[in-house]
N, C-alpha and C positions, 0 to 999 in steps of 0.2 A: 537498277533495284525494281525488284517485283511487285506486282499491286500486293500480293499477300504481305511482304515486305514493309509496304508502305502502311498497309490497316496496324500490323502489330506495334510501327512505331504511333499511329495516329491514337492510339489504344492507351498510349503512355502519357500522352499530353492531358495538362491537367485542364479544368472546365473553358478559362481563359483561353488560350491556345489551340482548342477544339474549335471553339465560336469564329475563333479569328480565321482559320485554316476553313471554317462552313462560309463563311461571308468571302473566303477569297474566290472558291472553288464555284459560288453561285456565280461571282463578278466572270468567273472565265467561262462558264457554261451560259450567261447570256449578253457576254460582249458585245455580238455582231445581230442582235437580236432586236430590231427597229421596233417592233408591236409589243415589247416586253420593257422596253424605256418610255414608251408613252403609256402604258398603263402604268406602272411605276409614278412616272411623273404627275400624272393625274393624281391616283390616290395619294401621292404624298402634297398635294397642293390642295387639295380636296379639304375645304374650311366649315363642311355642315355637319356639326356634330352627331347627326342623326347617322353619319356613315361610321362613326369610328366603333371600334371595338372595345371594350373596356378589358384590363387584363385577365381576368377570368374567362373571358367570352372568347377571349383570343387562345388563354390554355384547353379550353373546352373543344375548339374548333383543330387545334394543333393535335389534338388527342384520336379525332377521328380517324 
């Protein structure tokens, strides 16, 4: 299967399926990146609300 075929197939997926695919590809991308795992773990364990983003702020940053 070519990359173009994959892209066309992905475009046909619904939002939930695309979200699952994004999650899966990110998992593959960072599977062997120890620094990414450390940073992600630190962020997930951060209990300081001043470091958290609201959903609106997250969307604004994502759109940049």
